[in-house]
C-alpha positions in Angstrom: -96.1 -67.6 -99.6 -99.0 -65.1 -99.4 -99.3 -62.9 -96.3 -102.8 -62.1 -95.3 -103.9 -58.9 -93.7 -103.9 -60.3 -90.2 -100.3 -61.5 -90.5 -99.4 -58.1 -91.8 -101.1 -56.4 -88.8 -99.2 -58.8 -86.4 -95.9 -57.9 -88.0 -96.6 -54.2 -87.7 -97.5 -54.6 -84.1 -94.4 -56.8 -83.4 -92.1 -54.3 -85.1 -93.6 -51.4 -83.2 -93.1 -53.2 -79.9 -89.5 -54.1 -80.8 -88.9 -50.4 -81.7 -90.3 -49.2 -78.4 -88.1 -51.7 -76.5 -85.2 -50.8 -78.6 -85.3 -47.0 -78.2 -86.9 -46.6 -74.8 -84.4 -47.4 -72.1 -86.1 -48.0 -68.8 -84.9 -46.4 -65.7 -83.1 -48.5 -63.1 -84.8 -50.3 -60.2 -85.1 -48.8 -56.8 -81.6 -49.8 -55.7 -79.4 -46.7 -55.6 -76.2 -46.7 -57.7 -72.7 -45.7 -56.7 -70.6 -44.8 -59.7 -67.1 -43.3 -59.8 -64.7 -42.1 -62.5 -61.4 -43.9 -62.6 -58.5 -42.7 -64.6 -57.5 -45.4 -67.1 -53.8 -45.2 -66.3 -54.1 -45.5 -62.6 -52.5 -48.8 -61.3 -55.3 -51.3 -61.0 -53.7 -52.8 -57.9 -54.6 -49.6 -56.0 -58.2 -49.5 -57.0 -60.7 -51.4 -54.9 -64.1 -51.0 -56.6 -65.9 -54.3 -56.0 -64.5 -54.5 -52.5 -66.1 -51.2 -51.7 -69.4 -52.1 -53.4 -69.1 -49.7 -56.4 -71.7 -50.5 -59.1 -70.2 -48.7 -62.1 -66.7 -47.4 -62.9 -66.4 -44.9 -65.8 -62.9 -45.5 -67.3 -61.6 -42.0 -68.1 -60.8 -41.0 -70.8 -60.5 -42.1 -74.3 -59.5 -39.2 -76.5 -60.6 -38.3 -80.0 -58.5 -38.1 -83.1 -60.6 -37.7 -86.3 -63.1 -40.5 -86.0 -60.8 -42.7 -83.9 -60.4 -43.0 -80.2 -57.3 -43.8 -78.1 -55.9 -43.4 -74.6 -52.3 -42.3 -75.5 -50.6 -41.1 -78.6 -47.6 -43.4 -78.0 -48.7 -46.9 -79.1 -46.8 -48.8 -76.4 -48.2 -46.6 -73.7 -51.7 -46.9 -75.3 -51.4 -50.8 -75.2 -50.2 -50.7 -71.6 -53.2 -48.6 -70.5 -55.5 -51.1 -72.3 -53.9 -54.0 -70.4 -54.3 -52.0 -67.2 -58.0 -51.7 -67.9 -58.3 -55.4 -68.5 -56.6 -56.1 -65.2 -58.9 -53.6 -63.4 -61.9 -55.4 -64.8 -60.5 -58.8 -63.8 -59.8 -57.7 -60.2 -63.2 -56.0 -59.8 -65.7 -58.6 -61.1 -68.8 -57.2 -59.6 -68.3 -53.6 -60.9 -69.5 -52.7 -64.3 -66.7 -51.0 -66.4 -67.9 -48.3 -68.8 -65.7 -46.6 -71.4 -65.7 -42.8 -70.9 -64.9 -40.8 -74.0 -63.9 -37.1 -74.0 -63.7 -35.3 -70.7 -63.2 -31.7 -69.8 -61.5 -29.7 -72.5 -61.6 -32.6 -75.0 -61.9 -31.4 -78.6 -63.0 -33.5 -81.6 -66.6 -34.2 -80.8 -68.0 -31.6 -83.1 -66.2 -32.9 -86.2 -66.5 -36.6 -85.3 -70.3 -36.3 -84.8 -71.1 -34.8 -88.2 -73.3 -36.9 -90.4 -70.4 -37.9 -92.6 -68.2 -39.0 -89.7 -70.6 -40.3 -87.1 -70.7 -43.9 -88.4 -66.9 -44.4 -88.2 -66.8 -42.5 -84.8 -69.4 -44.8 -83.2 -67.8 -47.8 -84.8 -64.4 -47.0 -83.1 -66.1 -46.5 -79.7 -68.1 -49.7 -79.9 -65.0 -51.6 -81.2 -63.0 -50.6 -78.1 -65.9 -51.7 -75.9 -65.7 -55.1 -77.6 -61.9 -55.2 -77.5 -61.7 -54.5 -73.8 -64.9 -56.5 -73.0 -66.4 -53.4 -71.2 -70.0 -52.9 -70.2 -71.0 -49.7 -72.0 -70.2 -46.2 -73.0 -70.2 -42.8 -71.3 -70.0 -39.7 -73.5 -68.3 -36.7 -71.9 -69.0 -34.1 -74.5 -69.4 -31.3 -72.0 -70.1 -28.4 -74.3 -72.1 -29.2 -77.4 -72.8 -26.1 -79.5 -70.5 -24.0 -77.3 -66.8 -23.3 -77.9 -66.0 -23.6 -74.1 -64.4 -20.2 -73.9 -62.5 -20.7 -77.2 -60.9 -24.0 -76.2 -62.7 -26.3 -78.6 -64.5 -26.4 -81.9 -68.3 -26.0 -81.8 -71.1 -25.4 -84.3 -74.9 -25.0 -83.9 -75.4 -28.4 -85.5 -73.8 -30.0 -82.4 -77.2 -29.9 -80.7 -78.8 -32.3 -83.1 -75.6 -34.2 -83.8 -75.3 -35.0 -80.0 -78.8 -36.6 -80.1 -77.9 -38.6 -83.2 -74.6 -39.7 -81.6 -76.4 -41.1 -78.6 -79.1 -42.7 -80.7 -76.5 -44.5 -82.9 -74.5 -45.6 -79.9 -77.6 -47.1 -78.4 -78.4 -48.9 -81.6 -74.9 -50.3 -81.9 -74.7 -51.4 -78.3 -78.0 -53.1 -78.7 -76.6 -55.1 -81.6 -73.6 -56.4 -79.6 -73.8 -60.0 -78.4 -75.6 -60.1 -75.1 -74.0 -63.1 -73.4 -75.8 -64.1 -70.2 -78.4 -61.4 -70.8 -75.7 -58.7 -70.5 -77.1 -55.2 -71.0 -74.8 -52.5 -72.2 -75.0 -49.2 -70.4 -75.0 -45.8 -72.1 -74.7 -42.5 -70.2 -73.4 -39.0 -70.6 -72.0 -36.3 -68.4 -74.4 -33.3 -68.3 -74.2 -29.6 -67.4 -75.7 -27.5 -64.7 -76.5 -24.2 -66.3 -79.9 -23.4 -67.8 -78.4 -22.7 -71.2 -77.3 -26.4 -71.3 -80.9 -27.3 -72.2 -80.7 -25.0 -75.2 -77.6 -26.7 -76.5 -78.5 -30.3 -75.7 -81.9 -32.0 -76.4 -81.8 -33.6 -73.0 -85.4 -34.9 -73.1 -85.0 -36.5 -76.5 -81.6 -38.0 -75.5 -83.0 -39.4 -72.3 -84.8 -42.3 -74.1 -81.5 -43.7 -75.3 -79.5 -43.6 -72.1 -79.5 -45.5 -68.8 -77.9 -42.6 -66.7 -77.3 -38.9 -66.9 -74.3 -37.9 -64.8 -75.0 -34.5 -63.5 -71.7 -32.6 -62.8 -73.2 -30.9 -59.7 -70.0 -29.4 -58.5 -67.8 -26.4 -59.4 -70.6 -24.1 -58.1 -67.7 -21.8 -57.3 -64.0 -22.4 -57.7 -60.5 -21.1 -58.7 -62.0 -18.6 -61.1 -63.6 -16.7 -58.3 -61.8 -14.2 -56.1 -64.3 -14.7 -53.3 -64.6 -17.8 -51.1 -67.6 -20.0 -51.5 -68.9 -23.6 -51.8 -67.9 -26.2 -54.3 -71.0 -28.3 -54.1 -73.6 -26.9 -51.7 -76.9 -28.7 -51.6 -79.0 -25.6 -50.9 -78.5 -21.8 -50.8 -76.5 -20.6 -47.8 -77.7 -19.0 -44.6 -76.6 -15.6 -45.8 -78.3 -15.9 -49.2 -75.0 -15.1 -51.0 -74.4 -18.3 -53.0 -75.6 -18.0 -56.5 -76.2 -21.7 -57.2 -77.1 -24.9 -55.4 -77.5 -28.6 -56.2 -81.2 -28.4 -55.4 -81.6 -25.7 -58.1 -79.8 -27.9 -60.6 -81.9 -31.1 -59.9 -85.1 -29.1 -59.9 -84.2 -27.8 -63.4 -83.9 -31.3 -64.7 -87.1 -32.4 -63.1 -88.9 -29.3 -64.4 -87.8 -30.5 -67.9 -89.6 -33.8 -67.2 -86.4 -35.8 -67.0 -86.9 -39.2 -65.3 -85.4 -38.9 -61.8 -84.4 -42.5 -61.8 -81.9 -41.8 -64.5 -80.1 -39.0 -62.7 -76.8 -39.6 -61.0 -75.8 -36.8 -58.6 -72.2 -35.8 -59.1 -70.1 -35.6 -55.9 -66.6 -34.1 -55.9 -63.6 -35.8 -54.2 -61.6 -32.6 -54.6 -61.8 -29.2 -52.9 -61.3 -25.6 -53.7 -59.3 -23.2 -51.6 -58.3 -19.5 -51.2 -55.3 -17.9 -49.5 -55.0 -14.4 -47.9 -58.5 -14.6 -46.7 -59.0 -12.1 -43.9 -61.9 -12.5 -41.6 -62.6 -12.2 -37.9 -65.2 -15.0 -38.3 -65.2 -18.1 -40.6 -63.9 -16.6 -43.9 -67.0 -17.5 -45.9 -67.8 -15.2 -48.9 -64.6 -13.1 -48.3 -62.0 -12.0 -50.8 -59.0 -14.2 -51.3 -56.5 -15.5 -53.8 -57.6 -18.7 -55.4 -55.4 -21.8 -54.9 -54.4 -23.5 -58.2 -55.6 -27.1 -57.4 -53.6 -28.3 -60.4 -50.5 -27.4 -58.4 -51.7 -27.8 -54.8 -53.3 -31.1 -53.8 -56.6 -30.4 -52.2 -58.1 -33.9 -52.7 -60.2 -35.5 -50.0 -57.4 -38.0 -49.6 -55.0 -35.1 -48.8 -57.4 -33.3 -46.6 -58.0 -36.4 -44.5 -54.3 -36.9 -44.1 -53.1 -33.3 -43.5 -56.0 -30.9 -42.8 -59.0 -32.4 -41.1 -57.0 -33.3 -37.9 -54.8 -30.2 -38.1 -55.5 -28.1 -35.0 -54.7 -24.9 -37.0 -57.8 -25.4 -39.1 -61.3 -25.1 -37.7 -64.1 -26.9 -39.4 -67.4 -25.0 -40.1 -70.7 -26.2 -41.4 -73.4 -24.2 -43.0 -76.5 -26.0 -41.8 -78.8 -24.3 -44.4 -76.4 -24.9 -47.4 -75.5 -28.4 -46.1 -71.8 -27.7 -46.9 -68.6 -27.9 -44.9 -65.4 -25.8 -45.0 -62.1 -25.2 -43.2 -60.5 -22.0 -42.2 -57.3 -21.1 -40.3 -57.4 -17.3 -40.4 -55.7 -17.2 -43.8 -56.6 -20.2 -45.9 -60.2 -21.2 -46.7 -61.1 -24.6 -48.1 -64.5 -25.8 -49.4 -64.6 -29.6 -49.2 -66.9 -32.6 -49.2 -67.7 -33.7 -45.7 -69.4 -36.8 -44.4 -72.1 -34.7 -42.7 -72.8 -33.0 -46.0 -72.6 -36.4 -47.8 -75.3 -37.8 -45.5 -77.5 -34.9 -46.5 -76.9 -35.7 -50.2 -77.7 -39.3 -49.6 -81.0 -38.2 -48.0 -81.7 -35.9 -50.9 -81.0 -38.6 -53.5 -83.6 -40.8 -51.7 -86.2 -38.1 -51.3 -86.0 -37.1 -54.9 -85.8 -40.7 -56.0 -82.6 -40.2 -58.0 -80.7 -43.1 -59.5 -77.8 -42.6 -57.1 -74.4 -40.8 -57.0 -71.4 -40.4 -59.2 -68.0 -39.4 -57.8 -65.2 -37.5 -59.6 -62.7 -39.2 -59.1 -61.4 -42.3 -57.4 -57.7 -41.3 -57.0 -58.7 -38.2 -55.1 -60.7 -40.1 -52.5 -59.5 -41.5 -49.2 -59.5 -45.2 -48.5 -62.4 -44.9 -46.1 -63.8 -41.8 -47.8 -66.6 -40.6 -50.1 -67.0 -43.6 -52.3 -67.2 -46.1 -49.4 -69.6 -43.8 -47.5 -72.0 -43.7 -50.4 -72.0 -47.5 -51.0 -72.7 -48.0 -47.3 -75.5 -45.5 -46.9 -77.3 -45.1 -50.2 -79.3 -48.4 -49.7 -79.7 -48.4 -46.0 
């Protein structure tokens, strides 16, 4: 059959339109999203996502070995975790379950994303999505093109390889069977420093993803010998805080990133310091950082043992929109519902996609996640 020039033109236009649809992922609608990271091994019976109105759960984390991914090196434990994920999905039918790969300190991305390895790497990721009947992929490659203080392999090519990784994942997710018009999600955890935009082609990657999970916390922490805020919305009333969430979001918007793809990270953990001497509130004073890997300072723990403890006084910096506790010796920077309301207001005013919480097990039953689901769409 001969094809005339008009048919050829039609085919070209059709293919161009399909390509545009294929590569340009539209931002979400006006409804604000509540997402939360859930550790894959946590007992599904203790996790109430759909009941609380959670939209997306990022199942953390699949680890990398060569071009393969897995949850645990022991095959029996690995299979048990997979079964736990299936049960989690079954018991939370209205929450979309997304496979999170990598995580803080995870090595292997730089090698797995090389041109000669990327096909097999993306195949292993998508195959696990299919096996567990999940709803998408979240890439937690937190330091492309940076060795993360000599903790992981990195190379300059990571910058371009990250873009290609996200592009290929989008292509493969698109080719999966879309039963009942199912749309597979793709997202990535993103940094907060200005140099992050030098290491990651955020604007180019944006077209392939549904959400960008901004890790807008750790603005100070256990590496500092001075007290401060974990996740302050603005600079403080004394002008001493170096960073703020507003600065971070403004940086993304200044790079022309679609606000409707940005999920604002919210911590369900706190930072603390001991031996803080002050005749006032202990803010921006010297102290010994508390190792939160050894001392539980989760919101769950604070609600149980600290917030109603008469030895601790709650303070609130109305300019920074951040809360903290102090008892004359110990200072704790934590997420507070008054501060949360300010973040909810900020998400709405900046027309962001919603909020992302790290992580579920650290939250109280009637805590941060539930507050967000109840107030983001009021």
